[in-house]
NUZAGU-437135 format. One line per 3 residues: number of its first residue (from 1); their letters; for each residue x, y, z of C-alpha. Coordinates in steps of 0.2 Angstrom, whole numbers. Last residue first. Layout:
residues N
NUM> A> X:Y:Z ~ ...
//
This chain:
residues 132
132> XXX> -7:-4:79 ~ 1:4:68 ~ -2:8:50
129> XXX> 3:3:34 ~ 8:-16:41 ~ 10:-24:24
126> XXX> 4:-45:21 ~ 13:-51:4 ~ 5:-43:-10
123> XXX> -11:-59:-19 ~ -19:-43:-22 ~ -37:-49:-13
120> XXX> -23:-46:5 ~ -17:-32:-1 ~ -33:-24:-5
117> XXX> -42:-33:12 ~ -28:-22:22 ~ -30:-6:16
114> XXX> -50:-8:16 ~ -47:-17:34 ~ -37:-1:37
111> XXX> -50:13:30 ~ -64:6:39 ~ -54:5:55
108> XXX> -55:25:55 ~ -60:42:41 ~ -76:38:30
105> XXX> -69:30:13 ~ -76:37:0 ~ -56:50:-5
102> XXX> -48:33:3 ~ -56:20:-10 ~ -48:33:-22
99> XXX> -31:30:-13 ~ -35:11:-14 ~ -37:9:-31
96> XXX> -22:24:-37 ~ -12:9:-25 ~ -20:-4:-33
93> XXX> -16:0:-50 ~ 4:5:-49 ~ 7:-11:-37
90> XXX> -1:-19:-53 ~ 10:-11:-68 ~ 25:-11:-55
87> XXX> 27:-32:-56 ~ 23:-38:-74 ~ 36:-22:-76
84> XXX> 51:-27:-71 ~ 64:-17:-75 ~ 75:-30:-82
81> XXX> 91:-34:-76 ~ 109:-33:-77 ~ 120:-43:-63
78> XXX> 125:-36:-48 ~ 139:-26:-36 ~ 144:-24:-23
75> XXX> 157:-15:-11 ~ 161:-1:-25 ~ 173:11:-16
72> XXX> 163:28:-19 ~ 169:41:-24 ~ 159:61:-25
69> XXX> 161:72:-38 ~ 154:91:-33 ~ 149:106:-41
66> XXX> 143:99:-56 ~ 136:112:-66 ~ 119:115:-66
63> XXX> 116:133:-71 ~ 130:137:-78 ~ 124:125:-94
60> XXX> 136:128:-109 ~ 152:113:-101 ~ 136:103:-93
57> XXX> 125:89:-107 ~ 140:93:-119 ~ 150:84:-105
54> XXX> 169:97:-100 ~ 160:99:-84 ~ 160:78:-77
51> XXX> 175:81:-84 ~ 185:95:-75 ~ 179:86:-62
48> XXX> 185:69:-64 ~ 203:78:-63 ~ 204:86:-51
45> XXX> 192:101:-42 ~ 179:104:-33 ~ 180:86:-22
42> XXX> 171:73:-10 ~ 178:58:-3 ~ 176:40:3
39> XXX> 158:36:0 ~ 157:14:2 ~ 147:6:-11
36> XXX> 130:-5:-12 ~ 124:-14:-30 ~ 112:-14:-43
33> XXX> 110:-13:-59 ~ 96:-13:-72 ~ 89:-12:-88
30> XXX> 72:1:-96 ~ 80:2:-111 ~ 84:22:-107
27> XXX> 99:14:-94 ~ 95:12:-79 ~ 109:12:-60
24> XXX> 103:7:-44 ~ 111:11:-28 ~ 114:5:-14
21> XXX> 127:17:1 ~ 133:11:17 ~ 145:31:17
18> XXX> 132:36:31 ~ 136:52:41 ~ 146:56:19
15> XXX> 129:48:11 ~ 119:59:20 ~ 126:74:13
12> XXX> 128:67:-3 ~ 105:64:-1 ~ 103:78:7
9> XXX> 101:93:-6 ~ 109:100:-19 ~ 112:101:-33
6> XXX> 126:94:-50 ~ 133:81:-37 ~ 144:71:-48
3> XXX> 143:52:-45 ~ 158:44:-45 ~ 165:25:-44
//
């Protein structure tokens, strides 16, 4: 498995420091695949590097071409899944409600109580938002 790096950041460096990688691939039809891999190597030249940079998306873009290709060994790949919109939509509504309550609620225990009540009434598992 290969990954093209077109911008510098911490994620690729973190892969090198901790080579156990989890990934999710999603296409435009919102189908997704999850898996695990082990980071093995990074190169700034070679056939994969040239293949990435010859793609029409990168060929004429001098600012965002691929600068490094990362190589990973595939450990596990899951089956095709659909994006779980039935879980994402209620979670995003809950997030908006809780965020709005924080704006109007006073600081302290009342804020924590509001979050806990919102989580409990929606049927989601209890999550520890705040240290005890």
